[in-house]
N, C-alpha and C positions, 0 to 999 in steps of 0.2 A: 124624125127619129129613125135611125137605121139599125138593123140587127145583123150580126154575123153568127153563123152556125159553125162551131168548131168541135173537133173531137177533143176528149180529154188528153192530157199529155203530161209526162213526167219532166219537170224542169224544161218547158217547151223551148224550141229553137227560136232564135231572134225573129225569123220571118213570121212565126205564129203571132208574136206580139205586135209586129209591124202591121199586120192585117187587122188584128184586134183593135188597134188604135183608130181605125177608120170608122168604128161603129160606136153608137151610144150604148147599145145593149149587146151582151155576149150570151148566146144560147149554147150551152154545152150539151152535146149529144149524149142522151141517157139511155136510149133504147136500142142502140145498135148491137150487133153481135161482136164479141171481142175478136180483134184481128192481131195475129202474131207478128212479131218483128216490126213494130211500128213505134212511133213516139208515144203511144199510149202507155208503154211501160219502159221506155228507154230514153236516154239523152246522150249527147256528145259533148265531151270536154277536151280541152287541150292540155296534154301532159308533157313531161320531158321526153317521152318516147313517141310523141305525136298524138293524133286524135284517138280517144278512147271512148268506146261505147259502155255506158253504165246501164245495165238491164235488170229490172226487178223481176225475179222469178215468181211465177204465179202458179196457183193450183189448177191443174187442168182436169176437167170432167169430160166424160164421153159426150159427143155431140156438140151442138152449138151452145155458147154461153153468152149471156148478156153482159155487156161491159160493166153494168151496175152491180153485178153479182160476183165478179172476179175477186178472189182473195189472194193476198200475197203469200208466198211460200216462205215459211220461217224455219224450215229445216236447214236452210243455207244462211250463212252469216252475211247476207248481202248488205244489210244496213251498215255494219262496221266496215265492210270492204268499200262501199260507196263513199262513206265519209272519209275514210283514210285516203282514198284516191282524190277526192275533192281537196282535202287539206294539202296533200302533196303537190297537186297541180296549182293551187291558188294561194298557198300559205304565204308567199312573198308578194302577192299582188297588192296594189295600193289600198284596196278597201276590204280585204278579207276580214280583218279583225273588226271592222265596223259592222259587218253583217253576221259574223260567225255564230254568236250566241243565239240569234233568232232562228237559225237553220239547224243547229246541232241537235236540238230537242227532237226533231223528226227522225233522228237516227239512233235514238237511245231506247226505243221501244223494242219489244221482242214478240208480241202477240200478233197473230194474223190480223190483217185489216183489209177492208175492201179497197182495191186499187183506186176506184173512182173517188172515194172519200179522201184517200191519202193525197191524190193529185189535186183535188179541189182545195184542201186545206193549204197545200203548198202554193197553189195559184193565188189564193186570196192573200197570202203572206207576201208573195212576190209583187203583186199590185200595190200593196201597202208600202213595201220597201221602195218601189219605183215612184211612189206618191202619185199614182194614177187611180182615179175613181171610175169604176165601171159597174153597171148593173149586170149581175150574173144570174142567169136563170137556166132552166132545163126544158127540153121539149117534152111533150106529153105522149108522143108516139113516134115511131120511126117512119120517116117519109123519104123514099128514094130521091124524089125531086121536090124539095120543100118550096112553099110559096112565101113570098114577101121577106125572104132573108137571103143573104149572100152565103153560099155553101162552101166552106173550106175543109170539110171533113176529110177529104182524100187528097188534099193539095200537097201535103208535106210527106216526103218519102225518107224514112229513117234508114233504109238499106242502101240508099245511094250516097255518093260523096256529097257533102253539103253543097247545094246548088245555088248559084247567084240568081237563077231564074225564079226561085221562090221569094227572093227579097224584093221589096219595093224599090230599094236603093241600097247599094253597098257603099258604106263609108268606113274605110279602115280606121281602126283605133289601135292604141298600143296594147299588145298582148304579152303576157308572161311567156318566156321562151322565144321572144321575137328575134333573139340572136341566133336561134337554131332553125326557125321555120319562117317562111313567108306568111303574110296575113292569112288566117284561116276564117272563112266567112260562115255565117249562119250556124254557129255552135249554139249550145244551150244558153239561155238567158243568163245563166250564172257567169259565163265568160265575160259578158258585157258588164254585168253588175259589179263583179269583183275588180274589174280593170277600170271602169269609168265611174262607178259610184253614183252619186246624186245626179250627174248629168246624163245618165242612161236614158232618162225620160226624153230629153232633148234629142238624143240619137234616134230614138224610135219615132219621134214625130217628124 
């Protein structure tokens, strides 16, 4: 039995899932300090105008904050904006209607929620939609160099252009707006799911 230690992520990039697939158990980092401008609160989708970062605004407090205590900022209409952007980007994709109702409910809330819990609920739904069974647990303390796990917490860089180096293997698939842009690798898992549907699992394997 192998375990992978990953940071929480908002609609994680494809590489996140590719590496997760290598392990029986996924340990989500629960005790790290929140890091700005990472996949912990953002994802990348492909739109008619190119790659777009969707970022969840969070409530900042003085000093360091644990990722498990970060609250979403609800003074901004980010939920509506994100959902509108996703619908505009993937509304004509092959499998958007197949998954739409399962995802839309996450964008209809208006109260602050812990970012970690929000991401975890989405992650469990994504694994269910991908028909992938994984044991998901959390660590009990922060360890800079953890033992007996493969550490991916700082492998994925949201500020950089999506990098093939993060991918185990790049296999182009059809993308919406393929007539405007060359294949864009390592976007949010949403891009793969909406374009490839049920065979997304095979792509990740």
